[in-house]
C-alpha positions as CSV (number, residue, x, y, z in Angstrom):
1,X,57.4,131.6,22.9
2,X,61.0,132.6,23.9
3,X,64.1,131.1,22.3
4,X,64.2,128.7,25.2
5,X,60.5,127.8,24.9
6,X,61.2,124.3,23.6
7,X,63.5,123.4,26.5
8,X,61.1,124.8,29.1
9,X,58.1,123.2,27.5
10,X,59.9,119.8,27.4
11,X,60.9,120.0,31.0
12,X,57.6,121.3,32.1
13,X,55.8,118.4,30.6
14,X,58.1,116.0,32.3
15,X,57.6,117.7,35.7
16,X,53.8,117.8,35.2
17,X,53.7,114.1,34.4
18,X,56.0,113.1,37.2
19,X,54.4,115.3,39.9
20,X,51.0,114.1,39.0
21,X,52.1,110.6,40.0
22,X,52.8,112.0,43.4
23,X,49.4,113.5,43.7
24,X,49.8,117.2,42.8
25,X,50.4,118.2,39.2
26,X,52.9,121.0,38.9
27,X,52.8,123.3,35.9
28,X,55.9,125.5,35.1
29,X,56.0,128.3,32.5
30,X,58.7,130.4,30.8
31,X,58.5,133.0,33.7
32,X,60.7,130.7,35.7
33,X,63.7,132.0,33.7
34,X,63.1,135.5,35.0
35,X,62.3,134.5,38.6
36,X,65.0,136.7,40.2
37,X,64.0,139.9,38.5
38,X,61.6,141.1,41.2
39,X,64.2,140.6,43.9
40,X,67.4,142.2,42.6
41,X,68.6,145.0,40.3
42,X,69.2,143.5,36.9
43,X,70.4,145.2,33.7
44,X,69.7,144.0,30.1
45,X,72.2,141.2,29.4
46,X,74.8,141.8,26.8
47,X,78.6,141.8,27.1
48,X,77.9,141.8,30.9
49,X,75.6,139.4,32.6
50,X,72.3,140.8,33.9
51,X,73.7,140.9,37.5
52,X,77.0,142.4,36.3
53,X,79.3,139.8,37.8
54,X,80.1,137.9,34.6
55,X,81.6,139.3,31.4
56,X,82.5,138.1,28.0
57,X,86.3,138.4,27.4
58,X,88.1,137.8,24.2
59,X,91.2,135.6,24.2
60,X,93.6,135.3,21.3
61,X,91.7,132.4,19.8
62,X,88.2,132.5,21.2
63,X,85.9,133.9,23.9
64,X,85.6,133.4,27.7
65,X,82.9,134.0,30.2
66,X,84.7,135.2,33.3
67,X,82.6,135.3,36.5
68,X,83.6,137.1,39.7
69,X,80.6,136.7,41.9
70,X,82.4,136.3,45.2
71,X,84.6,138.7,47.1
72,X,87.5,136.2,47.3
73,X,87.4,135.7,43.6
74,X,89.2,139.1,43.2
75,X,92.1,137.8,45.3
76,X,92.7,135.1,42.8
77,X,92.7,137.2,39.7
78,X,96.3,138.5,40.2
79,X,97.5,134.9,40.4
80,X,95.4,133.9,37.4
81,X,96.7,136.6,35.0
82,X,100.1,137.0,36.6
83,X,99.6,140.7,37.0
84,X,98.6,143.1,39.8
85,X,95.0,144.3,39.5
86,X,93.4,147.5,40.8
87,X,90.0,147.9,42.3
88,X,88.6,147.3,38.8
89,X,90.2,144.1,37.5
90,X,88.6,144.0,34.1
91,X,91.1,146.1,32.1
92,X,93.9,143.8,33.3
93,X,91.9,140.7,32.6
94,X,91.1,141.8,29.0
95,X,94.7,142.8,28.3
96,X,96.0,139.5,29.6
97,X,93.4,137.4,27.8
98,X,94.2,138.9,24.4
99,X,97.7,137.4,24.7
100,X,96.7,133.9,25.7
101,X,94.6,131.0,24.3
102,X,91.1,130.5,25.7
103,X,91.5,126.9,26.8
104,X,94.6,127.6,28.8
105,X,93.0,130.6,30.4
106,X,89.9,128.6,31.4
107,X,92.1,125.8,32.7
108,X,94.3,128.1,34.8
109,X,91.3,130.0,36.2
110,X,89.5,126.8,37.2
111,X,92.7,125.5,38.9
112,X,92.4,128.6,41.2
113,X,88.7,128.0,41.8
114,X,87.6,130.8,39.4
115,X,84.3,130.2,37.4
116,X,85.9,130.8,34.0
117,X,84.6,129.0,30.9
118,X,85.3,129.0,27.2
119,X,82.2,129.9,25.4
120,X,80.7,126.9,23.6
121,X,83.2,124.5,25.1
122,X,80.4,122.0,26.1
123,X,78.3,120.5,23.4
124,X,75.0,118.8,23.6
125,X,75.9,115.1,23.5
126,X,73.0,113.8,25.7
127,X,70.1,114.8,27.9
128,X,72.1,117.1,30.3
129,X,70.8,115.0,33.2
130,X,72.0,111.4,33.6
131,X,70.8,108.7,36.0
132,X,73.6,106.6,37.6
133,X,72.8,103.5,39.6
134,X,74.7,103.5,42.8
135,X,72.8,101.1,45.1
136,X,73.9,97.5,45.3
137,X,70.4,96.2,44.8
138,X,67.4,97.5,42.8
139,X,64.5,98.6,45.0
140,X,61.0,97.7,44.0
141,X,59.8,100.4,41.5
142,X,56.2,99.5,42.2
143,X,56.6,100.6,45.8
144,X,54.4,103.7,46.2
145,X,56.1,106.9,47.2
146,X,53.5,109.3,48.6
147,X,54.9,112.5,50.2
148,X,58.5,111.6,49.8
149,X,61.0,113.0,52.3
150,X,63.5,115.4,50.8
151,X,66.7,116.8,52.3
152,X,67.8,119.9,50.4
153,X,71.5,120.8,51.0
154,X,71.7,123.0,48.0
155,X,71.9,126.8,47.8
156,X,71.3,129.8,45.5
157,X,69.0,128.9,42.6
158,X,69.1,125.6,40.7
159,X,69.0,123.2,43.7
160,X,66.5,125.2,45.7
161,X,64.2,125.5,42.6
162,X,64.3,121.7,42.3
163,X,63.4,121.4,46.0
164,X,60.6,124.0,45.6
165,X,59.1,122.1,42.7
166,X,59.2,118.8,44.7
167,X,57.5,120.6,47.6
168,X,54.7,121.8,45.2
169,X,54.3,118.2,44.2
170,X,53.6,117.2,47.7
171,X,57.1,116.2,49.0
172,X,58.1,117.1,52.6
173,X,61.3,119.1,52.0
174,X,63.7,120.1,54.7
175,X,66.3,122.7,53.8
176,X,69.5,122.1,55.7
177,X,72.1,125.0,55.9
178,X,75.5,125.0,57.4
179,X,75.9,127.3,60.4
180,X,79.3,128.4,59.0
181,X,78.2,128.8,55.4
182,X,74.5,129.5,55.0
183,X,72.8,129.9,51.6
184,X,74.2,133.1,50.2
185,X,70.8,134.0,48.8
186,X,69.4,134.3,52.3
187,X,71.2,137.6,52.7
188,X,71.7,138.8,49.2
189,X,68.2,138.3,47.9
190,X,65.9,137.5,50.9
191,X,62.7,137.8,48.9
192,X,64.0,135.4,46.3
193,X,65.2,133.1,49.0
194,X,61.8,133.0,50.6
195,X,60.1,132.4,47.2
196,X,62.2,129.3,46.7
197,X,62.4,128.0,50.2
198,X,59.2,129.2,51.9
199,X,57.4,125.9,51.6
200,X,60.3,123.9,53.2
201,X,61.1,123.2,56.8
202,X,64.5,124.6,57.9
203,X,67.3,123.4,60.0
204,X,70.9,124.7,60.6
205,X,73.7,122.3,61.4
206,X,77.3,122.8,62.3
207,X,79.0,120.3,60.0
208,X,82.3,120.7,61.8
209,X,80.6,119.2,64.9
210,X,80.6,115.3,64.8
211,X,77.2,115.3,66.5
212,X,75.6,117.5,63.9
213,X,77.3,115.6,61.1
214,X,76.0,112.3,62.5
215,X,72.5,113.9,62.7
216,X,72.7,114.8,59.0
217,X,73.8,111.3,58.1
218,X,70.8,109.9,60.0
219,X,68.4,112.3,58.2
220,X,69.8,111.3,54.8
221,X,69.5,107.6,55.7
222,X,65.8,108.2,56.5
223,X,65.0,110.2,53.4
224,X,63.8,109.5,49.8
225,X,65.6,112.3,48.1
226,X,68.9,114.2,48.7
227,X,69.5,117.5,46.8
228,X,73.0,118.8,46.7
229,X,74.9,121.6,44.9
230,X,78.5,121.0,45.7
231,X,81.3,119.2,43.9
232,X,82.1,115.5,44.8
233,X,85.2,116.3,47.0
234,X,83.0,118.3,49.4
235,X,81.1,115.1,50.3
236,X,84.1,112.9,50.5
237,X,85.5,115.2,53.2
238,X,82.3,114.8,55.2
239,X,82.2,111.0,54.9
240,X,79.2,111.3,52.5
241,X,80.6,109.6,49.5
242,X,77.9,108.0,47.2
243,X,79.1,104.5,48.3
244,X,78.6,105.3,52.0
245,X,75.3,107.2,51.4
246,X,73.7,104.5,49.2
247,X,75.0,101.7,51.5
248,X,73.0,103.3,54.3
249,X,69.9,104.1,52.1
250,X,69.7,101.9,49.0
251,X,66.4,103.4,47.9
252,X,67.6,107.0,47.9
253,X,67.5,109.4,45.0
254,X,70.5,111.7,45.2
255,X,70.1,114.7,42.9
256,X,73.6,116.1,42.5
257,X,73.7,119.5,40.8
258,X,77.2,120.6,39.6
259,X,78.7,122.8,37.0
260,X,80.1,120.1,34.8
261,X,78.8,116.8,36.1
262,X,79.6,114.4,39.0
263,X,81.9,112.1,37.0
264,X,84.6,112.8,34.4
265,X,87.7,115.0,34.2
266,X,85.7,118.2,34.6
267,X,83.9,117.2,37.8
268,X,86.2,119.5,39.8
269,X,85.2,122.6,38.0
270,X,83.2,125.4,39.6
271,X,80.4,127.1,37.8
272,X,77.6,129.6,38.3
273,X,74.6,130.2,36.1
274,X,76.0,132.7,33.7
275,X,79.4,131.1,33.0
276,X,77.8,127.7,32.8
277,X,75.2,129.0,30.2
278,X,78.1,130.4,28.1
279,X,80.0,127.2,28.4
280,X,77.0,125.4,26.9
281,X,76.7,127.9,24.1
282,X,73.6,129.4,25.4
283,X,74.5,132.9,24.1
284,X,73.5,135.2,21.2
285,X,76.2,136.0,18.7
286,X,76.2,139.6,17.3
287,X,78.9,140.8,15.0
288,X,81.0,137.8,15.9
289,X,80.8,138.5,19.6
290,X,78.9,136.4,22.2
291,X,76.3,138.1,24.4
292,X,74.4,136.8,27.4
293,X,70.7,136.0,26.7
294,X,69.2,136.2,30.2
295,X,69.8,136.0,33.9
296,X,72.0,133.1,34.9
297,X,70.0,130.8,32.6
298,X,71.8,127.6,33.4
299,X,70.4,127.9,37.0
300,X,66.6,127.8,36.3
301,X,67.0,125.3,33.4
302,X,69.1,123.0,35.6
303,X,66.6,123.4,38.4
304,X,63.8,122.2,36.1
305,X,65.9,119.4,34.6
306,X,66.9,118.2,38.1
307,X,63.3,118.2,39.2
308,X,62.3,116.2,36.2
309,X,65.1,113.8,36.7
310,X,64.3,113.3,40.4
311,X,60.7,112.5,39.6
312,X,61.8,110.0,37.0
313,X,64.3,108.4,39.4
314,X,61.6,108.1,42.1
315,X,59.3,106.4,39.6
316,X,62.0,103.9,39.0
317,X,62.3,103.0,42.6
318,X,65.3,105.0,43.7
319,X,68.8,103.8,44.2
320,X,69.9,106.4,41.7
321,X,72.0,109.5,41.4
322,X,70.5,112.2,39.2
323,X,73.6,113.8,37.7
324,X,72.5,117.3,36.7
325,X,75.3,119.3,35.0
326,X,74.6,122.9,34.5
327,X,76.8,123.4,31.4
328,X,75.4,120.2,29.7
329,X,71.8,121.3,30.5
330,X,72.5,124.7,28.9
331,X,74.1,123.0,25.9
332,X,70.9,120.9,25.3
333,X,68.8,124.0,25.6
334,X,71.0,125.8,23.1
335,X,70.8,123.0,20.7
336,X,67.0,123.0,21.0
337,X,67.0,126.7,20.3
338,X,69.2,126.4,17.3
339,X,72.0,128.2,18.9
340,X,74.7,125.5,19.0
341,X,75.9,125.9,15.5
342,X,76.5,129.7,16.0
343,X,79.1,129.0,18.7
């Protein structure tokens, strides 16, 4: 059993029990943590993440996980560290970090939309996934939900994994992608994209077009589950606030996967699997230095936790938001693995 065996086993048991209630028991093993390995070139994780985009950087009073997975992240680095950077930004980042406190660097980076986190900044204070009641009334929990309808608006790994597990359980899942901003995994790792989304129906919508946006709103109003992977402000801009969505569909389960939770002062923060794992303390410490443990571990763990939470919310009759925070999920897994104290 791996160091994360306890977390995977706990979530697997929850998914198995919840999916069995829908008619198709789904079993998940520890191999889910390495699911991207067949589809992309990965290196052994250490100071660098397995995919190479995230690195551990020492500040004057602690450690940061700095992730630069997107092309436009590089354009923000100069503003972040107040220095010009060459084609390789890492020497300048390391030099600037040594002169500044970790919390300030993380805050300044997040203000620019960079996925930067202080290692171990999020502690395990709860389950990682929280259920919030948003509907005005409480639907009947005894109402049977066979083959629930799921709209999957998420991308990359955690959300699509949640949708894939629900599809295995018998749900009818429709993956909705924006014409202007499709799932990045479709092009970067098409084999992995197919593995996560092959059992779903697919539709592309132009969310700048009022007609397509109205169509999406109608689809959500007729569904049992909505899976999303964006921060709250993105939905406010589309007229899809929780208040509006649950008013139109009081029995909905909205599974909201974010870096740091839907509510609270950190809800604006951006995160990817590696930096979120580091924020939760899901790292190995060697000679006083944190090292990555696996490939974007907060992603698959949160995908499992989100699926378990979704099944639990369905069993309770809906009207709930499943608030699945990647950093908090990683922190819970770190605590279960006995890693929290080392951070």
